[in-house]
N, C-alpha and C positions, 0 to 999 in steps of 0.2 A: 096435788095429788087425793087422788080416792081408791081407796082398796079395792072394790066393786066386788067384793066378797067376804062372806062369811068365815071366821076363825074358824077353826072344828078341828083339829090335833094342835100337840104338844109342837110339831112343828114348825106351823105357821106360828103360832102364840110367838116361837122361840126366836125363828126370824125377823119378824115385826116389831117386838121388841129390840132387837138388836138393829136394827134400823133404828129405833128411834135413839138408842146411846149413841148409835155417830152422828145421827143431826145434832143431839144436845154438845156432843165435842169440837162438832165445828165451828156448835153458836160457843161454844166456850172459848176456841183457839176465837175467834176471828173476836170476838168481846173484847179477849184479852191484848190484841194485837192491833186492834184501830189503834189506841195512841203512842205505841212504838213505831209506826208504820206512816205516819202524819209526817209534813215534813217541820222544822224545829217552827217554824213561824205559826201555823198552823196547828202545832200541839202547847201551845203556848196559850192560843188564841181561844182552844177548847176551855169551857168553866166549871166548877166544880158540880153544876147540876150532871153535867153528861157523863164528867168523868165515874159521880157516886153511878149513875145509869148502868156504867160499861163497865163495872167491878162489880153489881149487883146483878148480872146477866150473866155472867160468870162465874158465880159462887152457884146462882141459882141453877142454871144449869149441871155447873159438877154435880150438884143434889141432886136433880134429875137423872145424872148419869146414871150418881151409888146407886139410887133408889129402882131404877130398869134393872141394872147389876144383880140385884140384889133377887127379883122377879128370875131372871135366866140362870142364876147360880142354882135355884132352887128346879129346874130344867134339867137341871145339868146340861150346861151348853157353856162354850164361852167365847166372848166380848173381844173385838179391835181394842186396845189398848189406845188410850189418849194421845200418848206419844206419838205414836204409827199415826194419827189423825193430821195432830198439831203437825209433822211433820206432812201430807201433803193438802194441808191448808195455805202453809207458806208457802209452796211451790204451786200451788196451784188457782191463787187467790191474788187479782192484785191488792196495792192497799185502796183508797176513797181516798179524793183529790183535799179534801176541806169537809167540815164539821157538819155538814147538811148531805154530804156521802157519807157519814159513818153513820149519822141520825138512819138515812135513808133505808141502810144496811143491814143495823138493828130494828128498823118495821119491819125488815124481809125477815129475818131471822124469827121473829119472836110471832108474825103469821105463819109462818112455811110452816112453826113447830107445834101453833094452835091448830091447822086446819088438822096438821099428822095425827095429833092423837086424839080430836072430835070425830076422824074417821077410824079411826083405830076401836075405837071407844061403840059407837056404831056399828062395828063390824062384829065385834066379839058378843055385844049385845044382841045381833041380830042369829048368833049362833045356838045350838046347843048341842055343842059339846063338851065335852068334859076335859080338861086340865089336871096336868099333872101339880099344877100349882092351885089355893082357893081362888075361884072367879069373884069370886066378890072381892078378895084381896087386891085381886090386877086392878080391877076396873075403878077400884075405890083409890089405887095408886097414881089410876090413870087417868080420875077428875082432877083429880088433889094441881095433877101436873098441868091439867090445861085447865085447870081457872090459874095458876102460877104464869100460864104463856097470854092467856085472854088479860092478865093483869098489866104482865109484860108490855102488848101492845098500845094498851090506854097508856099505861105510862110513854111510849117514846111518843105516839101521837099527841100528848100536854104538851110533852115543851114543843114537837116543832110547829102546833099550832101557836103555842106564844112567843115561835123566832118569825110566825108568818109577817 
């Protein structure tokens, strides 16, 4: 996803942060549902390493969502509730067929989030607009989240490479 422009207003910043919240809600929901959605035989075959990866991904996404929501609150806007997104995820996405599908899906989620935050940071840095929230704090928050997403990509990749 390329933002392709500068972020120059509170309205733009709010909308982009809200997209980040929705992205995190989708990632959180999908990670939480992967194990539940697998056929029983596949679910039993998943080892503790993958279970921990999915649990950590769900927890991390919830933390990211809360940090983004705190910034959005300062901009005096609202976000879509996790419950609403969770229902959409349940209705929209099919379950992976096996452990490899779970890992591949998680890798795609982590990479998408990393790229989104990377692009958002670049767009804010390219802008000279003033925001109702402290610009440095926004960038610091986004950089920290981006770094955690990068680590998530590396963790999933490492597991996939060991299994190859």
